C-alpha positions in Angstrom: -63.6 274.1 162.9 -60.4 273.9 160.4 -60.4 272.7 157.1 -58.4 269.6 157.8 -61.2 268.7 160.3 -64.0 269.3 157.6 -62.3 267.3 155.0 -61.6 264.3 157.3 -65.4 264.2 157.6 -65.9 263.6 154.0 -66.7 260.0 152.9 -63.4 259.4 151.2 -61.7 259.8 154.3 -63.9 257.9 156.6 -63.6 254.2 157.6 -63.6 252.1 154.4 -63.5 255.3 152.2 -61.3 255.5 149.1 -58.3 257.1 150.8 -58.8 255.0 154.0 -58.8 251.8 152.0 -55.8 253.0 150.0 -53.8 253.7 153.2 -54.7 250.2 154.9 -53.9 248.3 151.7 -50.4 249.8 151.7 -50.9 250.9 148.0 -48.0 252.6 146.3 -48.5 256.1 146.9 -51.1 257.2 149.5 -50.2 260.9 149.4 -51.4 260.6 145.7 -54.8 259.2 146.8 -55.0 262.1 149.3 -54.3 264.8 146.8 -56.6 263.4 144.2 -59.7 263.3 146.9 -58.6 266.7 148.2 -58.4 268.2 144.7 -62.0 267.1 143.9 -62.9 269.0 147.2 -61.3 272.3 146.3 -64.1 274.5 145.7 -66.5 273.0 148.4 -63.8 273.6 151.1 -62.3 276.8 149.6 -58.8 275.4 149.3 -56.1 277.7 147.9 -53.3 276.4 145.7 -50.7 277.8 148.2 -52.3 275.6 151.0 -53.0 272.5 149.0 -49.8 270.6 149.4 -49.3 271.2 153.1 -53.0 270.4 153.8 -52.7 267.0 151.9 -49.4 266.0 153.9 -51.2 266.9 157.3 -54.2 264.9 156.3 -52.1 261.9 155.4 -50.3 262.2 158.7 -53.5 262.3 160.7 -54.9 259.4 158.8 -51.8 257.4 159.6 -51.7 258.2 163.2 -55.6 257.1 163.6 
């Protein structure tokens, strides 16, 4: 399973989670909410600095399409 799939299973990204609510409520910067949540998970999911930005963008894209 990919890091993206693993991260999307975290509570922050599930229905009614922090990031999910942020996107649904059309808050000012949903990418910042994704970055904040993913940043807290860096060690848990072994996220390298070089992949952080693209991973956050892909997560946001996936959340917007679901």
